[in-house]
C-alpha positions as CSV (number, residue, x, y, z in Angstrom):
1,X,93.7,18.1,-24.5
2,X,92.3,17.2,-27.9
3,X,89.8,14.0,-27.8
4,X,87.7,12.4,-30.4
5,X,84.7,10.5,-30.1
6,X,83.3,7.2,-32.3
7,X,81.2,8.7,-34.9
8,X,82.3,12.0,-35.2
9,X,82.8,13.0,-38.9
10,X,84.0,15.7,-40.9
11,X,83.7,16.4,-44.5
12,X,84.9,18.5,-47.5
13,X,84.1,18.9,-51.2
14,X,85.4,19.8,-54.3
15,X,84.6,19.8,-58.1
16,X,87.0,18.1,-60.4
17,X,88.1,20.3,-63.2
18,X,90.2,19.9,-66.9
19,X,92.9,22.0,-64.7
20,X,92.8,19.9,-61.8
21,X,93.7,16.8,-64.0
22,X,96.2,18.7,-66.1
23,X,98.0,19.8,-62.9
24,X,98.0,16.4,-61.5
25,X,99.4,14.7,-64.3
26,X,102.3,17.3,-64.6
27,X,103.2,16.5,-60.9
28,X,102.6,13.0,-60.8
29,X,103.7,12.2,-64.3
30,X,100.5,10.2,-65.1
31,X,99.5,11.2,-68.5
32,X,97.6,7.9,-69.2
33,X,95.4,8.7,-72.1
34,X,92.4,7.4,-70.2
35,X,93.0,10.8,-68.0
36,X,94.1,12.8,-70.8
37,X,93.0,12.1,-74.2
38,X,89.2,12.7,-75.0
39,X,89.2,10.5,-78.2
40,X,91.1,7.6,-76.6
41,X,88.8,7.8,-73.7
42,X,85.8,7.6,-75.8
43,X,86.8,4.0,-76.3
44,X,87.1,2.8,-73.1
45,X,84.5,1.4,-70.5
46,X,83.8,4.8,-69.2
47,X,83.3,6.7,-72.8
48,X,84.9,9.5,-71.6
49,X,88.1,10.8,-69.8
50,X,88.3,9.9,-66.0
51,X,90.1,11.7,-63.2
52,X,93.2,10.0,-61.5
53,X,92.2,7.9,-58.8
54,X,94.8,9.7,-56.4
55,X,93.5,13.1,-57.6
56,X,90.4,12.2,-55.9
57,X,92.1,10.3,-52.8
58,X,94.1,13.8,-52.6
59,X,90.7,15.0,-51.0
60,X,91.4,12.9,-47.9
61,X,95.0,14.7,-47.4
62,X,92.9,17.8,-47.1
63,X,90.3,16.5,-45.0
64,X,92.7,14.7,-42.5
65,X,95.2,17.3,-42.3
66,X,93.1,20.4,-42.1
67,X,89.8,19.0,-40.4
68,X,89.7,15.7,-38.8
69,X,91.9,15.0,-37.0
70,X,93.2,18.1,-38.2
71,X,96.4,20.3,-38.0
72,X,99.5,18.7,-36.7
73,X,98.3,15.3,-37.5
74,X,100.4,12.9,-39.6
75,X,99.3,10.1,-41.8
76,X,100.6,6.5,-40.8
77,X,98.5,4.5,-43.1
78,X,95.6,4.5,-45.6
79,X,94.0,2.0,-47.6
80,X,91.9,2.7,-50.6
81,X,89.5,0.9,-52.9
82,X,88.2,2.6,-55.9
83,X,84.5,1.8,-56.6
84,X,83.2,4.3,-59.4
85,X,85.1,6.8,-61.8
86,X,85.2,10.2,-61.2
87,X,84.5,12.7,-64.2
88,X,85.4,16.1,-65.1
89,X,82.7,18.2,-63.5
90,X,81.8,15.9,-60.5
91,X,81.8,17.2,-57.2
92,X,83.4,15.0,-54.6
93,X,82.6,15.1,-50.8
94,X,85.0,13.3,-49.0
95,X,84.0,12.2,-45.2
96,X,86.0,10.7,-42.2
97,X,84.4,9.1,-39.8
98,X,86.4,8.2,-36.3
99,X,85.9,4.6,-35.7
100,X,88.6,4.5,-33.0
101,X,90.8,6.9,-30.9
102,X,93.6,5.4,-29.0
103,X,94.4,8.3,-26.8
104,X,97.3,6.9,-24.9
105,X,99.0,6.3,-28.1
106,X,97.5,9.6,-29.9
107,X,96.2,7.4,-32.9
108,X,92.9,7.8,-34.3
109,X,91.5,5.6,-37.0
110,X,89.0,6.6,-39.3
111,X,86.9,5.4,-42.1
112,X,87.3,7.5,-45.1
113,X,84.8,7.8,-48.3
114,X,84.4,9.9,-51.4
115,X,81.0,10.3,-52.9
116,X,80.2,12.1,-55.9
117,X,77.0,14.5,-56.4
118,X,74.6,11.8,-56.7
119,X,75.6,10.2,-53.5
120,X,77.6,7.4,-55.5
121,X,80.5,6.0,-53.5
122,X,83.9,6.7,-55.6
123,X,86.3,5.6,-53.0
124,X,86.4,3.9,-49.7
125,X,88.9,3.0,-47.3
126,X,90.4,3.6,-43.7
127,X,92.9,6.0,-42.3
128,X,95.3,5.8,-39.4
129,X,97.0,9.0,-38.2
130,X,99.1,10.0,-35.3
131,X,97.6,13.3,-33.5
132,X,99.2,15.9,-31.4
133,X,98.1,16.7,-28.0
134,X,96.5,19.6,-27.6
135,X,98.6,22.5,-29.0
136,X,101.6,20.2,-29.2
137,X,103.7,19.9,-32.4
138,X,104.4,16.1,-33.2
Protein backbone atom coordinates (compact mmCIF):
# COMPACT_ATOMS: atom_id res chain seq x y z
CA UNK A 1 0.00 0.00 0.00
CA UNK A 2 1.25 3.48 -0.87
CA UNK A 3 1.67 5.76 2.13
CA UNK A 4 2.83 9.34 2.41
CA UNK A 5 4.53 11.20 5.25
CA UNK A 6 4.03 14.78 6.40
CA UNK A 7 6.85 16.90 4.98
CA UNK A 8 7.61 14.51 2.10
CA UNK A 9 8.61 16.55 -0.97
CA UNK A 10 9.09 16.25 -4.70
CA UNK A 11 10.22 18.75 -7.33
CA UNK A 12 10.44 19.21 -11.07
CA UNK A 13 11.91 22.04 -13.14
CA UNK A 14 11.46 23.61 -16.55
CA UNK A 15 12.92 26.58 -18.39
CA UNK A 16 10.13 28.66 -19.96
CA UNK A 17 10.74 29.26 -23.67
CA UNK A 18 9.24 31.38 -26.43
CA UNK A 19 7.80 28.18 -27.88
CA UNK A 20 6.10 27.31 -24.58
CA UNK A 21 4.31 30.68 -24.58
CA UNK A 22 3.24 30.43 -28.23
CA UNK A 23 2.04 26.85 -27.83
CA UNK A 24 0.17 27.68 -24.61
CA UNK A 25 -1.51 30.65 -26.29
CA UNK A 26 -2.63 28.37 -29.12
CA UNK A 27 -4.03 25.76 -26.76
CA UNK A 28 -5.69 28.20 -24.35
CA UNK A 29 -6.74 30.90 -26.81
CA UNK A 30 -5.12 33.51 -24.54
CA UNK A 31 -3.27 35.84 -26.89
CA UNK A 32 -3.12 38.72 -24.41
CA UNK A 33 -0.41 41.09 -25.70
CA UNK A 34 1.33 41.07 -22.30
CA UNK A 35 2.33 37.49 -23.26
CA UNK A 36 2.64 37.81 -27.03
CA UNK A 37 3.69 41.35 -28.05
CA UNK A 38 7.18 42.54 -27.11
CA UNK A 39 6.43 46.20 -27.94
CA UNK A 40 3.20 46.21 -25.96
CA UNK A 41 4.85 44.50 -22.99
CA UNK A 42 7.61 47.15 -22.85
CA UNK A 43 4.95 49.59 -21.64
CA UNK A 44 3.64 47.40 -18.82
CA UNK A 45 4.78 47.27 -15.21
CA UNK A 46 6.90 44.24 -16.15
CA UNK A 47 8.77 45.99 -19.01
CA UNK A 48 8.80 42.74 -20.97
CA UNK A 49 6.59 39.82 -21.92
CA UNK A 50 5.48 37.51 -19.13
CA UNK A 51 4.47 33.85 -19.24
CA UNK A 52 0.82 32.95 -18.77
CA UNK A 53 0.14 32.27 -15.10
CA UNK A 54 -1.55 28.99 -15.90
CA UNK A 55 1.44 27.94 -18.03
CA UNK A 56 3.52 28.25 -14.88
CA UNK A 57 0.93 26.40 -12.83
CA UNK A 58 0.90 23.57 -15.39
CA UNK A 59 4.20 22.42 -13.88
CA UNK A 60 2.10 21.38 -10.88
CA UNK A 61 0.15 19.00 -13.08
CA UNK A 62 3.37 17.25 -14.10
CA UNK A 63 4.67 17.24 -10.54
CA UNK A 64 1.52 15.89 -8.92
CA UNK A 65 0.50 13.51 -11.69
CA UNK A 66 3.91 11.95 -12.24
CA UNK A 67 5.91 12.37 -9.01
CA UNK A 68 3.97 13.15 -5.80
CA UNK A 69 1.48 11.65 -5.26
CA UNK A 70 2.19 10.29 -8.75
CA UNK A 71 0.68 8.06 -11.38
CA UNK A 72 -2.98 7.18 -10.96
CA UNK A 73 -3.69 10.20 -8.76
CA UNK A 74 -6.48 12.60 -9.70
CA UNK A 75 -6.84 16.31 -8.96
CA UNK A 76 -9.71 17.25 -6.66
CA UNK A 77 -8.80 20.85 -5.88
CA UNK A 78 -6.06 23.45 -6.48
CA UNK A 79 -5.66 26.96 -5.12
CA UNK A 80 -3.16 29.29 -6.73
CA UNK A 81 -1.78 32.72 -5.86
CA UNK A 82 0.65 34.29 -8.31
CA UNK A 83 3.28 36.28 -6.43
CA UNK A 84 5.83 37.31 -9.10
CA UNK A 85 5.96 37.30 -12.89
CA UNK A 86 7.67 34.58 -14.91
CA UNK A 87 9.71 35.67 -17.92
CA UNK A 88 10.97 33.88 -21.00
CA UNK A 89 14.21 32.13 -19.99
CA UNK A 90 13.25 31.70 -16.34
CA UNK A 91 13.80 28.23 -14.91
CA UNK A 92 10.89 27.36 -12.68
CA UNK A 93 11.07 24.67 -10.01
CA UNK A 94 7.75 23.34 -8.78
CA UNK A 95 7.68 21.79 -5.30
CA UNK A 96 4.95 19.78 -3.61
CA UNK A 97 5.09 19.12 0.12
CA UNK A 98 2.73 16.70 1.86
CA UNK A 99 0.70 18.47 4.52
CA UNK A 100 -1.84 15.77 5.32
CA UNK A 101 -2.68 12.24 4.19
CA UNK A 102 -6.13 10.84 4.91
CA UNK A 103 -5.33 7.18 4.32
CA UNK A 104 -8.87 5.89 4.83
CA UNK A 105 -10.19 8.27 2.16
CA UNK A 106 -7.04 8.05 -0.03
CA UNK A 107 -6.81 11.87 -0.12
CA UNK A 108 -3.57 13.81 0.11
CA UNK A 109 -3.24 17.55 0.76
CA UNK A 110 -0.10 19.30 -0.45
CA UNK A 111 1.52 22.71 -0.33
CA UNK A 112 2.39 23.66 -3.92
CA UNK A 113 4.99 26.28 -4.76
CA UNK A 114 6.99 27.44 -7.75
CA UNK A 115 10.28 29.35 -7.51
CA UNK A 116 12.42 30.84 -10.25
CA UNK A 117 16.16 30.33 -10.68
CA UNK A 118 16.80 33.15 -8.15
CA UNK A 119 14.66 31.34 -5.53
CA UNK A 120 11.92 33.98 -5.88
CA UNK A 121 8.48 32.56 -5.09
CA UNK A 122 6.33 33.02 -8.22
CA UNK A 123 3.34 30.86 -7.26
CA UNK A 124 1.95 29.40 -4.06
CA UNK A 125 -1.12 27.37 -3.25
CA UNK A 126 -2.43 24.03 -2.13
CA UNK A 127 -3.67 20.89 -3.84
CA UNK A 128 -5.91 18.06 -2.84
CA UNK A 129 -5.48 14.79 -4.73
CA UNK A 130 -7.25 11.44 -4.72
CA UNK A 131 -4.66 8.64 -4.73
CA UNK A 132 -4.99 4.97 -5.61
CA UNK A 133 -4.03 2.18 -3.27
CA UNK A 134 -0.77 0.49 -4.28
CA UNK A 135 -1.19 -0.67 -7.89
CA UNK A 136 -4.93 0.09 -7.93
CA UNK A 137 -6.56 2.15 -10.66
CA UNK A 138 -9.03 4.82 -9.52
